[in-house]
C-alpha positions in Angstrom: -93.7 -75.5 43.2 -91.0 -78.1 42.8 -91.2 -81.2 44.9 -88.5 -80.8 47.6 -88.9 -84.3 49.2 -85.6 -85.4 47.5 -83.6 -82.5 49.0 -80.8 -83.5 51.4 -82.1 -81.5 54.4 -85.7 -82.7 53.9 -84.6 -86.3 53.8 -82.5 -85.8 57.0 -85.5 -84.1 58.7 -87.8 -87.0 57.8 -85.3 -89.6 59.0 -83.9 -87.8 62.1 -86.2 -85.0 62.8 -83.9 -82.2 61.6 -81.3 -81.6 58.9 -79.4 -78.9 57.0 -77.4 -78.4 53.8 -75.3 -75.7 52.2 -75.4 -75.5 48.4 -75.7 -73.0 45.6 -79.2 -72.1 44.5 -79.6 -72.3 40.7 -82.7 -70.0 41.0 -81.1 -67.2 43.1 -77.5 -67.8 41.8 -75.9 -67.7 45.3 -75.0 -70.0 48.2 -77.8 -70.7 50.5 -78.2 -72.4 53.9 -81.2 -74.8 54.0 -82.6 -76.0 57.4 -85.5 -78.4 57.6 -87.4 -79.7 60.7 -90.2 -82.3 60.9 -93.2 -81.3 62.9 -93.8 -83.4 66.1 -97.7 -83.2 65.6 -98.0 -84.1 61.9 -96.1 -85.2 58.8 -95.3 -81.7 57.8 -91.7 -80.5 57.3 -90.8 -76.9 57.8 -87.9 -75.8 55.6 -86.1 -72.4 55.8 -83.5 -71.0 53.4 -81.2 -68.0 54.1 -78.3 -66.6 52.1 -75.0 -68.1 53.5 -71.7 -66.2 53.2 -69.6 -68.2 55.7 -66.8 -66.6 57.7 -66.5 -63.6 55.4 -69.5 -62.1 57.0 -68.0 -62.3 60.5 -64.4 -61.5 59.8 -64.9 -57.7 60.0 -66.6 -58.2 63.4 -64.0 -60.7 64.8 -60.8 -59.0 63.5 -60.7 -56.1 66.0 -61.5 -58.3 68.9 -58.8 -60.8 67.7 -56.2 -58.0 67.3 -57.1 -56.6 70.7 -56.7 -60.0 72.3 -53.4 -60.5 70.5 -51.9 -57.2 71.6 -53.0 -57.7 75.2 -51.5 -61.1 75.2 -48.3 -59.7 73.6 -48.1 -56.9 76.2 -48.6 -59.4 79.1 -46.0 -61.8 77.7 -43.4 -59.0 77.3 -44.0 -57.8 80.8 -43.8 -61.3 82.2 -40.6 -62.0 80.2 -39.0 -58.8 81.3 -39.8 -59.7 84.9 -38.6 -63.2 84.6 -35.4 -62.2 82.8 -34.7 -59.5 85.4 -35.2 -62.0 88.2 -32.7 -64.4 86.6 -30.1 -61.8 85.5 -30.2 -59.8 88.7 -28.5 -62.5 90.8 -26.0 -63.0 88.0 -25.2 -59.3 88.0 -24.8 -59.4 91.8 -22.4 -62.3 91.4 -20.5 -60.4 88.8 -20.3 -57.3 90.9 -19.2 -59.2 94.0 -16.4 -60.9 92.0 -15.2 -57.6 90.6 -15.0 -56.2 94.1 -12.6 -58.9 95.2 -9.0 -57.6 95.4 -7.1 -60.7 96.6 -9.3 -61.2 99.7 -11.5 -64.1 98.7 -12.9 -64.5 102.2 -15.1 -61.4 101.6 -16.9 -63.1 98.7 -20.5 -63.8 99.7 -23.8 -64.1 97.8 -27.4 -63.8 98.8 -29.6 -66.9 98.2 -31.5 -66.9 94.9 -35.0 -68.4 94.3 -33.5 -70.3 91.4 -31.5 -73.4 92.4 -29.4 -73.1 89.2 -28.2 -69.7 90.2 -27.4 -71.0 93.7 -25.3 -73.7 92.1 -23.3 -71.1 90.2 -22.9 -69.0 93.4 -21.9 -72.1 95.5 -19.4 -73.2 92.7 -17.9 -69.7 92.6 -17.5 -69.7 96.4 -15.9 -73.1 96.3 -13.6 -72.0 93.5 -12.6 -68.9 95.5 -11.8 -71.0 98.6 -9.7 -73.3 96.4 -7.9 -70.4 95.0 -7.3 -69.0 98.5 -6.0 -72.4 99.7 -3.8 -72.6 96.6 -2.3 -69.2 97.2 -1.8 -69.9 100.9 0.0 -73.2 99.9 2.2 -71.3 97.4 3.0 -68.7 100.1 3.9 -71.5 102.5 6.0 -73.3 100.0 7.7 -70.0 99.2 8.5 -69.5 102.9 9.7 -73.1 103.2 11.9 -72.6 100.2 13.4 -69.4 101.7 14.0 -71.1 105.0 15.5 -74.1 103.2 18.1 -71.9 101.3 18.8 -70.0 104.4 19.4 -73.1 106.5 21.3 -74.8 103.7 23.6 -71.8 103.4 24.1 -71.8 107.2 24.8 -75.5 107.4 27.3 -75.3 104.5 28.9 -72.2 105.8 29.8 -73.8 109.1 32.0 -76.7 107.7 33.5 -74.4 105.1 34.5 -71.9 107.7 36.1 -74.6 109.8 37.9 -76.1 106.8 39.2 -72.6 105.8 40.4 -71.8 109.3 42.3 -75.1 109.8 43.7 -74.8 106.3 45.0 -71.3 106.9 46.7 -72.4 110.1 48.4 -75.3 108.3 49.3 -73.1 105.3 50.8 -70.4 107.5 53.2 -72.8 109.2 52.0 -71.8 112.6 51.3 -75.4 113.6 54.6 -77.3 113.7 53.6 -80.1 116.0 53.0 -83.2 113.8 50.3 -84.5 116.1 48.4 -81.2 116.0 48.8 -81.1 112.2 47.3 -84.6 111.9 44.5 -83.5 114.3 43.8 -80.5 112.1 43.9 -82.6 108.9 41.5 -85.0 110.5 39.1 -82.2 111.4 39.3 -80.9 107.9 38.4 -84.3 106.6 35.5 -84.6 109.1 34.0 -81.3 108.0 34.5 -82.2 104.3 32.6 -85.5 104.9 29.9 -83.6 106.8 29.6 -81.1 103.9 29.5 -84.0 101.3 26.7 -85.7 103.3 24.7 -82.5 103.5 25.0 -81.9 99.7 24.0 -85.6 99.0 21.0 -85.3 101.3 19.9 -82.1 99.6 20.3 -83.7 96.2 18.3 -86.7 97.2 15.4 -84.6 98.5 15.5 -82.6 95.2 15.4 -85.8 93.1 12.6 -87.2 95.2 10.6 -84.0 94.8 11.0 -83.5 91.1 11.1 -87.3 90.2 13.3 -86.4 87.3 16.1 -88.8 87.9 15.7 -92.4 86.7 15.1 -94.7 89.6 16.1 -98.4 89.3 13.6 -100.7 90.9 14.7 -104.1 92.3 13.4 -106.7 94.7 14.9 -105.7 98.0 15.3 -108.3 100.7 14.4 -106.3 103.8 15.9 -108.6 106.4 19.3 -108.7 104.7 19.2 -104.9 104.3 18.4 -104.4 108.0 21.3 -106.7 109.0 23.6 -104.5 106.9 22.2 -101.3 108.4 22.4 -102.5 112.0 25.9 -103.7 111.4 26.9 -100.2 110.3 25.3 -98.7 113.3 26.9 -101.0 115.9 29.8 -98.7 116.7 27.4 -95.8 117.3 25.0 -98.0 119.3 27.9 -99.4 121.4 29.2 -95.9 122.1 25.8 -94.9 123.4 25.2 -98.3 125.1 22.0 -98.8 123.1 20.7 -102.3 122.2 19.0 -102.9 118.8 16.4 -105.7 118.4 15.3 -106.8 114.8 12.2 -108.8 114.1 11.6 -109.0 110.4 9.6 -111.4 108.3 11.5 -112.8 105.2 9.8 -110.5 102.7 10.9 -108.6 99.6 9.6 -105.2 98.4 9.8 -103.8 94.9 11.7 -100.6 95.4 15.0 -98.8 95.0 17.6 -100.3 97.3 19.2 -96.9 98.1 15.8 -95.4 99.0 15.1 -98.3 101.4 18.6 -98.0 102.9 18.1 -94.3 103.5 14.7 -94.8 105.0 15.7 -97.5 107.6 19.1 -95.9 108.3 17.6 -92.6 109.2 14.8 -94.1 111.3 17.0 -96.6 113.2 19.9 -94.1 113.4 17.7 -91.5 115.0 16.4 -94.0 117.5 20.0 -94.8 118.5 21.2 -91.2 118.4 18.4 -89.8 120.6 18.4 -92.5 123.2 20.0 -92.8 126.6 22.6 -95.3 128.0 21.0 -98.7 128.4 18.2 -97.7 125.9 16.5 -100.1 123.6 15.5 -99.9 119.9 12.9 -102.3 118.4 12.6 -102.7 114.7 9.5 -104.8 113.5 8.7 -105.4 109.8 5.6 -107.3 108.7 3.5 -107.8 105.6 -0.2 -106.9 105.7 -2.5 -106.8 102.6 0.4 -106.5 100.2 1.8 -103.6 102.3 5.1 -103.5 104.2 4.5 -102.2 107.7 7.7 -101.2 109.4 7.8 -100.0 113.1 10.8 -98.4 114.7 10.3 -97.9 118.4 12.7 -96.7 121.1 12.5 -95.8 124.8 14.7 -92.8 124.4 14.3 -89.1 125.1 11.1 -88.7 123.1 9.8 -85.7 121.2 7.9 -82.8 122.7 4.2 -82.6 121.6 4.7 -79.1 120.1 7.4 -80.4 117.8 5.6 -83.5 116.4 4.2 -81.5 113.5 7.5 -80.1 112.5 10.0 -83.0 112.8 9.7 -83.8 109.0 10.7 -80.2 108.0 14.1 -79.8 106.5 16.8 -78.8 109.0 14.4 -78.8 111.9 16.0 -80.0 115.1 14.1 -80.6 118.4 17.2 -80.1 120.5 19.6 -78.0 118.3 22.5 -78.2 120.8 22.3 -82.0 121.1 21.6 -82.5 117.4 24.8 -80.6 116.4 26.8 -82.5 119.0 25.5 -85.8 117.7 26.2 -84.8 114.1 23.9 -85.2 111.1 22.5 -82.8 108.6 19.0 -82.2 110.0 17.5 -83.7 106.8 17.1 -87.3 107.9 13.3 -87.3 108.7 12.6 -85.1 105.7 14.3 -87.6 103.5 12.2 -90.4 105.1 9.0 -88.4 104.4 9.9 -87.8 100.8 10.8 -91.4 100.2 7.4 -92.5 101.7 5.6 -89.9 99.6 7.5 -91.1 96.5 6.1 -94.6 97.0 2.6 -93.3 97.9 2.9 -94.7 101.4 2.1 -93.4 104.8 4.1 -92.5 107.9 2.9 -91.6 111.4 4.7 -91.0 114.7 3.7 -91.3 118.3 6.0 -90.0 121.0 6.0 -88.9 124.6 8.8 -86.9 126.2 11.2 -89.0 128.2 9.3 -92.2 127.3 10.3 -92.8 123.7 9.0 -92.6 120.1 7.5 -94.9 117.5 7.6 -94.4 113.8 5.2 -96.5 111.6 5.8 -96.6 107.8 3.5 -98.4 105.4 4.7 -99.0 101.8 3.2 -101.0 98.9 5.0 -104.2 98.3 4.7 -104.0 94.5 6.4 -100.6 94.3 5.0 -97.5 92.5 
């Protein structure tokens, strides 16, 4: 026999106790697996050789098992995927169905909680959007109602002076009034009603311009103290007739604004304080600067405003005491103009009032304009 001491597996067995090698046998003409092990009791080495075919021998045995495992895993994954997809899409389908059920009443839109936070986010967002839409529709409806009331009130307010002017004009035209004093009286009434109608139209146009912001507004540095002196000077006859005393306390400050806007704002606030006062009443006007804001306070000790009317006094044509308001004159748009001016400059306005004790209006506007 050939000496096998130089073979790879035998050398490994002598050195380490065991060894193996795979090589093609020149004698047999095929690949063989050689395994050698050194005896623990002697120097003998036992070597075995078997034909080696590698994985080709086991593939026929492993393939059915591998295919069976693959098909089982595929079936399980399909079932799990279907269940997962169903659990995800079911809440989405519920949300879709609930939204399709809605016929204008968004308050009936409700969703059951989902085990997936992401789905809950979608449901919550949809609910929030539905509430926003509901509030938006309610606001549109309210604005529509306000607009209808505005046109109705404007038509009524314009109809009254027009009717008076027409009546007096017909009497004068018909020659029924021959007394010169009475003719002058009728002409004066016609002029008074025309002035009233012009003031009403101007107030309506100002509110419209403030709402749409379409008209170009010229901004200047308005000296508030000088403006207040002019306004109080113009109100002196009315204050004297009502025995009302006006007190002005204004810092020497300037605000970047439109002069006509500031004139309208202070004229309406101070004018109302004088108009709705009692003989011997007082009006205090205080203007201060605080953190680059102009804080204007107009306080009186007049008739006051009922608590149930405080939320409506800024509405157009709203009058607390309709009989007294018409007797005192005015268009019923003064406080509405004030609110629109304050909103135009991104300011704030608040009112405190007690019946028979007086009222206080506090307006805050930025000094640097809009």
